[in-house]
C-alpha positions in Angstrom: -10.8 88.1 -9.6 -7.8 85.7 -9.9 -6.7 86.6 -6.4 -10.2 86.0 -5.0 -10.4 82.6 -6.7 -7.0 81.6 -5.4 -8.0 82.6 -1.9 -11.2 80.5 -2.2 -9.1 77.5 -3.2 -6.8 78.0 -0.3 -9.7 78.3 2.1 -11.3 75.1 0.7 -8.0 73.2 1.1 -7.6 74.4 4.7 -11.2 73.4 5.5 -10.8 70.1 3.9 -7.6 69.4 5.8 -9.0 70.5 9.1 -9.4 67.9 12.0 -13.2 68.2 11.7 -13.3 67.2 8.1 -10.7 64.5 8.7 -13.0 63.1 11.4 -15.9 63.2 9.0 -13.9 61.2 6.4 -13.0 58.6 9.0 -16.6 58.4 10.0 -17.7 57.9 6.4 -15.1 55.1 5.9 -16.2 53.4 9.1 -19.8 53.6 8.0 -18.9 52.1 4.6 -16.9 49.3 6.4 -19.9 48.7 8.7 -22.2 48.5 5.7 -19.9 46.0 4.0 -19.7 43.8 7.1 -23.5 44.0 7.3 -23.8 42.8 3.8 -21.4 39.9 4.4 -23.2 39.0 7.6 -26.5 38.9 5.8 -25.0 36.3 3.5 -23.1 34.1 6.0 -24.9 34.9 9.2 -22.8 35.2 12.3 -19.8 33.6 10.6 -16.5 35.5 10.1 -14.8 36.0 6.8 -11.0 35.5 6.9 -9.5 36.5 3.5 -5.9 35.5 2.7 -4.3 36.8 -0.5 -0.8 36.5 -2.0 0.2 38.0 -5.3 3.7 37.6 -6.8 5.0 39.2 -10.0 8.5 38.3 -11.1 10.5 39.0 -14.3 13.8 37.6 -15.4 15.9 35.5 -17.7 16.1 31.7 -18.2 17.5 29.1 -20.6 19.8 26.1 -21.2 23.5 26.8 -21.4 23.9 25.3 -24.9 20.9 27.3 -26.3 19.8 30.9 -26.5 18.1 32.1 -23.3 14.9 34.1 -23.2 13.4 36.8 -21.1 10.3 36.0 -19.3 8.3 36.3 -16.1 5.9 34.7 -13.7 2.7 35.9 -12.2 1.1 33.8 -9.4 -2.0 34.4 -7.3 -3.2 32.6 -4.1 -6.6 33.5 -2.7 -8.5 31.9 0.2 -11.7 33.5 1.5 -12.1 31.2 4.5 -15.4 31.4 6.3 -15.3 30.7 10.1 -18.8 29.6 11.2 -17.7 29.1 14.8 -14.7 27.8 16.7 -15.2 24.3 15.4 -16.4 24.7 11.8 -14.7 26.3 8.8 -15.4 26.4 5.0 -12.1 26.8 3.2 -12.0 27.8 -0.5 -8.6 28.0 -2.0 -7.6 29.2 -5.5 -4.1 29.2 -7.0 -3.2 30.3 -10.5 0.1 31.0 -12.2 1.4 31.7 -15.6 5.1 31.5 -16.4 7.3 32.1 -19.3 10.5 30.2 -18.5 12.7 27.7 -20.4 12.6 24.5 -18.3 12.6 20.8 -18.6 9.6 19.0 -17.1 10.3 15.5 -16.0 7.9 13.1 -17.7 8.0 9.3 -17.2 9.6 8.8 -20.6 12.2 11.6 -20.1 12.6 15.4 -19.9 10.2 17.6 -21.9 11.4 21.0 -22.9 8.8 23.8 -22.5 8.9 27.6 -22.8 5.6 28.6 -21.1 3.2 27.0 -18.8 0.1 27.7 -16.7 -1.2 26.0 -13.6 -4.7 26.6 -12.1 -6.1 24.9 -9.0 -9.4 25.2 -7.2 -10.0 23.6 -3.8 -13.0 23.6 -1.5 -12.8 22.0 2.0 -14.9 21.8 5.1 -13.0 21.5 8.4 -14.5 20.4 11.7 -12.7 20.4 15.0 -14.1 17.7 17.3 -12.0 18.6 20.3 -8.6 20.0 21.3 -6.9 17.0 19.8 -9.0 15.8 16.8 -10.1 17.4 13.6 -11.4 16.4 10.2 -11.3 18.0 6.7 -13.1 16.8 3.6 -12.4 18.5 0.3 -13.0 18.5 -3.5 -10.5 19.8 -6.0 -9.7 20.4 -9.6 -6.5 21.4 -11.3 -5.5 22.3 -14.9 -1.9 22.3 -16.2 -1.1 23.7 -19.6 2.3 24.0 -21.4 3.8 25.3 -24.6 6.8 23.7 -26.2 7.2 26.6 -28.6 6.2 30.2 -28.3 3.9 30.0 -31.3 2.0 27.0 -30.0 -1.6 27.7 -28.9 -2.7 27.3 -25.3 -4.7 24.1 -24.7 -2.9 22.1 -27.4 0.1 20.9 -25.4 0.9 17.2 -25.6 1.3 16.9 -21.9 -1.5 19.2 -20.8 -3.5 17.5 -18.0 -6.5 17.9 -15.7 -7.2 16.5 -12.3 -10.6 16.1 -10.6 -11.0 14.4 -7.2 -11.5 14.7 -3.5 -9.8 13.7 -0.2 -10.5 13.2 3.5 -7.9 14.3 6.1 -8.0 13.4 9.8 -5.6 15.0 12.3 -4.8 13.9 15.9 -2.6 15.8 18.2 -0.5 13.8 20.6 0.8 14.8 24.0 -1.0 16.9 26.5 -4.1 18.8 25.4 -2.7 22.2 26.3 0.7 21.8 24.6 0.1 19.1 21.9 3.7 18.9 20.5 2.9 16.2 18.0 0.5 15.9 15.1 -0.5 12.6 13.4 -2.2 13.2 10.0 -3.9 10.7 7.6 -5.2 11.6 4.2 -7.1 9.5 1.7 -7.4 10.8 -1.8 -9.1 9.7 -5.0 -8.8 11.5 -8.4 -8.9 11.2 -12.2 -6.1 12.6 -14.3 -6.8 13.2 -18.0 -4.4 14.1 -20.8 -6.9 15.5 -23.5 -4.2 15.9 -26.2 -2.2 12.7 -25.7 -3.2 9.8 -27.9 -1.6 6.5 -28.5 0.1 5.9 -31.9 -2.1 3.0 -32.7 -5.3 5.1 -32.3 -3.9 7.6 -34.9 -3.7 4.8 -37.5 -6.8 2.6 -36.7 -10.4 3.7 -36.4 -11.3 1.0 -33.9 -8.0 1.0 -31.9 -7.9 -1.1 -28.7 -6.5 1.9 -26.8 -6.6 5.6 -27.2 -6.1 7.7 -24.1 -3.0 5.8 -22.9 -1.9 8.3 -20.2 -5.3 8.8 -18.4 -5.6 7.1 -15.0 -7.5 6.9 -11.7 -5.3 7.6 -8.7 -5.9 6.4 -5.2 -3.5 8.0 -2.7 -3.0 7.3 1.0 -0.8 9.6 3.0 0.3 9.3 6.7 2.5 11.9 8.3 3.7 12.5 11.8 5.2 15.8 13.0 6.8 16.4 16.3 8.2 19.5 18.0 10.8 18.2 20.4 11.6 21.8 21.5 11.2 25.4 20.3 14.5 24.9 18.3 13.9 21.4 16.9 11.1 19.9 14.7 11.0 16.8 12.7 8.5 14.9 10.5 8.1 11.4 9.1 5.8 10.4 6.3 4.7 7.6 4.0 2.6 7.9 0.8 1.2 5.1 -1.3 -0.2 5.9 -4.8 -2.1 3.4 -6.9 -2.6 4.3 -10.6 -5.2 2.4 -12.6 -4.9 3.4 -16.2 -8.2 3.7 -18.0 -7.2 2.7 -21.5 -3.6 1.7 -21.6 -3.0 -2.0 -22.3 0.1 -4.0 -21.4 2.4 -5.0 -24.2 4.0 -8.4 -24.3 7.5 -9.6 -25.4 6.3 -9.9 -29.0 5.0 -6.4 -29.2 1.4 -7.5 -29.0 -1.2 -5.7 -26.8 -2.7 -8.0 -24.1 -6.1 -7.6 -22.5 -4.5 -6.4 -19.2 -4.6 -2.8 -18.2 -1.5 -0.9 -17.0 -1.2 -0.6 -13.2 1.4 1.4 -11.2 2.3 1.4 -7.5 4.3 4.2 -6.1 5.8 4.1 -2.6 7.2 7.3 -1.0 9.0 7.6 2.3 10.0 11.1 3.5 11.6 12.7 6.5 12.3 16.3 7.4 14.4 18.0 10.1 14.2 21.7 11.2 16.7 23.1 13.7 17.2 26.7 14.8 20.4 26.9 16.9 19.9 30.7 17.4 17.1 33.1 16.7 18.4 34.4 13.3 19.4 31.0 11.7 17.4 28.0 10.5 18.7 24.7 9.2 16.5 22.3 7.3 17.0 18.9 5.8 14.4 17.0 3.7 15.0 13.4 2.5 12.7 11.4 0.2 12.8 7.9 -1.2 10.5 6.6 -4.0 10.0 3.1 -5.4 7.8 2.8 -8.5 6.5 -0.6 -9.6 4.6 -1.0 -12.9 3.4 -4.0 -15.0 4.0 -2.1 -18.2 6.7 -3.2 -20.6 8.0 -1.6 -23.8 8.5 -2.9 -27.3 10.6 -0.8 -29.6 10.1 -1.8 -33.3 11.9 1.2 -34.8 14.9 -0.9 -35.7 15.4 -4.0 -37.8 14.8 -6.2 -34.8 12.3 -5.3 -32.1 13.7 -4.5 -28.6 11.7 -5.7 -25.7 12.2 -4.2 -22.2 10.2 -5.6 -19.3 9.1 -3.4 -16.4 10.1 -0.3 -18.3 8.8 2.1 -15.7 10.2 0.5 -12.6 12.7 2.7 -10.8 14.1 3.8 -7.4 14.6 7.5 -6.6 16.3 9.4 -3.8 16.0 13.1 -3.2 18.0 15.2 -0.7 17.5 18.9 0.1 19.5 20.7 2.8 18.9 24.4 3.2 20.0 27.3 5.4 17.9 30.4 6.2 19.1 33.7 7.7 16.6 36.1 9.2 17.5 39.7 9.9 14.7 41.5 11.9 13.7 44.9 10.6 11.9 46.4 13.6 10.5 49.4 11.7 8.8 47.0 9.2 7.8 44.4 11.8 9.2 41.7 9.5 12.4 39.9 8.7 14.8 40.2 5.8 15.2 36.6 4.6 18.2 35.0 2.8 17.9 31.3 1.8 20.4 29.0 0.2 19.5 25.4 -0.8 21.1 22.4 -2.5 19.0 19.7 -4.2 20.2 16.3 -5.2 18.3 13.6 -7.1 19.2 10.1 -8.1 16.9 8.0 -10.3 17.9 4.4 -11.1 15.8 2.2 -13.4 15.8 -1.5 -12.8 15.4 -2.7 -16.4 15.4 0.3 -18.8 18.4 0.0 -21.0 20.4 3.1 -22.2 20.9 4.1 -25.8 23.7 5.7 -27.6 23.4 8.9 -29.6 22.6 6.8 -32.7 19.8 5.0 -30.8 21.7 1.7 -30.4 20.8 -0.1 -27.2 23.5 -1.0 -24.6 23.5 -3.5 -21.7 23.6 -0.7 -19.0 20.5 0.3 -17.1 19.6 4.0 -17.1 20.7 6.2 -14.2 19.9 9.9 -13.9 21.5 12.5 -11.6 20.4 16.1 -10.9 22.1 18.8 -8.9 20.5 22.2 -8.2 21.7 25.3 -6.3 18.9 27.8 -5.3 19.4 31.2 -3.8 16.5 33.4 -2.6 16.2 36.8 -0.9 13.1 38.6 0.4 13.3 42.2 1.5 10.2 43.6 3.2 9.1 47.1 2.2 6.2 47.0 4.7 4.0 44.3 6.3 2.3 43.4 3.0 4.8 44.3 0.3 8.3 42.7 -0.3 11.0 42.7 -2.9 12.0 39.2 -4.1 15.1 37.9 -5.8 15.6 34.3 -6.9 18.4 32.5 -8.8 18.7 28.8 -9.6 21.1 26.6 -11.6 20.5 22.9 -12.4 22.9 20.2 -13.8 21.3 17.0 -15.1 23.5 14.0 -16.2 22.5 10.6 -17.4 24.0 7.7 -19.2 21.1 7.9 -21.6 22.6 9.6 -24.7 19.7 9.3 -27.1 17.9 12.6 -27.0 15.9 12.9 -30.2 12.6 13.2 -28.3 13.5 13.8 -24.7 16.3 15.5 -22.8 18.5 13.8 -20.2 21.7 15.8 -20.2 21.6 19.6 -19.8 22.4 22.6 -17.7 19.6 25.1 -17.0 19.5 28.4 -15.2 17.0 31.1 -14.2 17.3 34.5 -12.5 14.2 36.3 -11.2 13.3 39.5 -9.4 10.1 41.3 -8.6 7.5 42.0 -5.9 5.4 39.9 -3.5 2.2 41.2 -1.9 0.4 39.4 1.0 -2.8 40.3 2.7 
């Protein structure tokens, strides 16, 4: 009886593995795919669904050199189910989410804020219309949510610097040059948004019921961006850009030299110039250089009454900033995987100089020097493809921050940070 049963099992396995049955399986899969496409077509008509997906899962270790490091990780997801109605019209939803446990210092306008965990979530919906071979337009609405935890025991959604953005933008692109080649792209984007910090309240609102200000960090932002990209040859590409951001604070009043709030609202104006160069001398090597300059102007002052005599600092948030990022990329083709093994090394330099903000000693005493910050970072990254969709990822970074601001009771200015990550990346 056992022999008969075993023979029946063998027979079923052979029949199931036969070409006829295999063809039937392929036919059923094709029918299921056709049925799915039919369901999608019933929803979006003759449009075509183009789904893009990227999932990255990393684990590692991070910390500051003068403190105990922690193990952590990062999970991020990008998803864009784009609908192509025809050759000229697209609906582009985009979702990005990440959660990360990593010791890092987030640059706030007052100084560096130490966090151990953070989340970022972004939703974006755009409609793109192509007028002709040279001109296109994209209009979009978006929302973003940023959450952070300064300690592991802190609850999500209670972070002092948590914020939310809601807004929209309009982008117009024009290709220069001949219509068949179009080596240059001129892009203009106008954006308007509201940023809210739900957990950040002014000190005066915590002591007075009818305080003149409460949500001192909330603001409306109007951003205008212009960018030009030009491919001079297959080996050489450059871009130039300018961004102007106007911040109109909803509740924050300007303080005068006596420490008294005026009836003027805080206004900030940020100018950003940027340039980038890409050069590939040979097929396997890529050289990149990115340069940015920022100039921030604000009508807000600061009055520090923590000492015996109040200290008044005009134009407390005015600064100039320069960023420099050269990088080199090596590509080694893996023919059997139809992808490249990628090695990247980058150096980042940042200089921030305040025009009027005075430094403080470790005991909080003010000096006559204005504050200057320096940052140096080394970043190494490797991507090894397993197949067309799956890759192994390794990442290491080390940052040195130095400043002549020595007072670090509330914010960090001088520290060394590091992080080492490894994991997988999936693209579809």
